[in-house]
C-alpha positions as CSV (number, residue, x, y, z in Angstrom):
1,M,0.1,0.0,0.1
2,K,2.8,2.2,1.0
3,I,4.8,1.5,-2.0
4,L,1.9,2.5,-4.4
5,L,1.3,5.8,-2.6
6,R,5.3,6.4,-3.3
7,K,4.6,6.3,-7.0
8,K,3.2,9.5,-7.8
9,E,1.7,8.8,-11.0
10,C,-0.8,6.5,-9.7
11,Y,-4.0,8.2,-8.1
12,I,-5.2,7.5,-5.1
13,S,-8.3,6.4,-6.1
14,E,-6.8,3.9,-8.2
15,I,-4.8,2.5,-5.7
16,S,-7.7,2.2,-3.4
17,Y,-9.5,0.1,-6.1
18,I,-6.2,-2.2,-6.9
19,L,-6.3,-2.8,-3.0
20,G,-10.1,-4.2,-3.2
21,F,-11.6,-1.2,-1.7
22,N,-15.1,-0.6,-3.5
23,D,-15.2,3.3,-2.3
24,V,-12.2,5.6,-2.2
25,S,-13.5,7.1,1.2
26,H,-13.3,3.7,3.1
27,F,-9.7,3.3,1.8
28,L,-9.0,6.9,3.1
29,K,-10.6,6.2,6.6
30,F,-8.6,2.8,6.7
31,F,-5.2,4.2,5.8
32,K,-5.7,7.2,8.3
33,L,-6.7,4.7,10.9
34,K,-3.7,2.7,10.7
35,T,-1.0,5.4,10.1
36,G,-2.4,8.3,11.7
37,I,-2.1,10.4,8.4
38,S,-4.0,10.8,5.2
39,P,-2.7,9.3,2.1
40,K,-2.3,12.6,0.6
41,I,0.1,13.7,3.5
42,F,1.9,10.5,3.6
43,R,2.5,10.8,-0.3
44,K,3.7,14.5,0.0
45,N,6.1,13.6,3.0
46,S,7.1,10.6,1.2
47,L,8.2,12.7,-1.7
48,I,10.0,15.2,0.3
49,I,12.1,12.5,1.9
50,Q,12.8,10.8,-1.5
51,F,13.7,13.7,-3.8
52,I,14.8,16.8,-1.1
53,L,16.0,15.3,1.7
54,P,19.1,13.5,-0.2
55,Q,20.3,16.8,-1.2
56,F,21.2,17.6,2.2
57,L,22.8,14.4,3.2
């Protein structure tokens, strides 16, 4: 699930259907319940870590 969210070319709605959720809102609620953050925020943070942070290391 988290690997798919790190791929910016996949829409969150597509990911939710790939994972078997019939409704995107169910996926959003499930993800936030399990991680404490929304998929959108997770994706944003992952992209920052992946592309910006290595420049400072």
